[in-house]
C-alpha positions as CSV (number, residue, x, y, z in Angstrom):
1,M,94.2,105.6,63.5
2,K,90.7,106.0,61.9
3,T,90.7,109.7,62.9
4,K,94.0,110.2,61.1
5,I,92.6,108.5,58.0
6,Y,89.5,110.5,58.0
7,K,91.5,113.7,58.3
8,L,93.9,112.8,55.5
9,I,90.7,112.0,53.3
10,F,89.2,115.3,54.3
11,L,92.4,117.3,53.4
12,I,92.7,115.4,49.9
13,L,88.9,116.2,49.3
14,F,89.3,119.9,50.2
15,A,92.4,120.1,48.0
16,L,90.6,118.7,45.2
17,A,87.7,121.0,45.6
18,S,89.9,124.0,45.8
19,A,91.8,123.0,42.6
20,N,88.5,122.6,40.8
21,A,87.3,126.0,41.9
22,N,90.5,127.5,40.7
23,L,90.2,125.7,37.4
24,V,86.6,127.0,36.9
25,E,87.8,130.5,37.7
26,A,90.6,130.3,35.3
27,Q,88.2,129.2,32.6
28,K,86.2,132.3,32.9
29,Q,89.1,134.3,31.8
30,V,90.3,133.1,28.4
31,V,93.5,134.8,27.1
32,L,93.4,135.1,23.3
33,P,96.7,135.5,21.5
34,C,96.4,137.6,18.3
35,K,98.3,140.1,16.1
36,V,97.5,143.8,15.4
37,S,96.1,143.9,11.8
38,D,94.8,147.5,10.6
39,Q,94.0,147.5,6.9
40,S,94.6,151.3,6.9
41,G,98.3,150.7,7.9
42,T,98.1,153.2,10.7
43,L,99.7,152.3,14.2
44,L,97.2,151.0,16.8
45,N,96.8,153.5,19.7
46,V,97.1,151.7,23.1
47,R,95.3,153.7,25.7
48,S,95.4,153.8,29.5
49,K,91.6,153.3,29.6
50,P,88.7,153.1,27.2
51,N,87.0,156.4,26.0
52,G,89.9,158.7,25.3
53,G,92.3,157.5,27.9
54,K,96.0,158.8,27.4
55,I,97.8,156.9,24.5
56,V,100.6,155.0,26.3
57,K,102.0,153.2,23.2
58,K,101.4,152.7,19.5
59,L,101.7,149.1,18.0
60,K,102.6,148.2,14.4
61,N,100.8,145.7,12.4
62,G,102.0,142.1,13.1
63,T,102.7,142.9,16.8
64,K,101.6,140.1,19.0
65,V,99.2,140.9,21.9
66,F,97.1,138.9,24.3
67,I,93.4,139.8,24.8
68,W,92.4,139.5,28.4
69,E,89.0,141.0,28.3
70,E,86.7,142.4,25.9
71,T,84.0,145.1,26.6
72,G,82.0,147.9,24.9
73,D,81.2,151.5,25.7
74,A,78.1,153.6,25.4
75,Q,78.6,154.3,21.8
76,D,78.7,150.5,21.2
77,R,82.5,150.5,20.3
78,G,84.5,147.5,21.3
79,W,87.5,147.8,23.6
80,S,89.9,145.0,24.5
81,L,92.2,144.8,27.6
82,I,95.6,143.5,26.1
83,R,98.9,142.5,27.4
């Protein structure tokens, strides 16, 4: 009986540790909702990759997007991975 209880406690602790690890990993990637806002009024080019990737879509001001990741390139320009 004690062995079964110890196994159950171990499984519960293992599940809690796994859930905590998943929470920590999820906190590393923060998804930020925002809207396209370009003062020039031109459409935003959405590219397949930074640095001159193929334009796959153009977004109007006010379009809601989610920023998944932000990075920069060699010319110190900001790039965002959006969904």
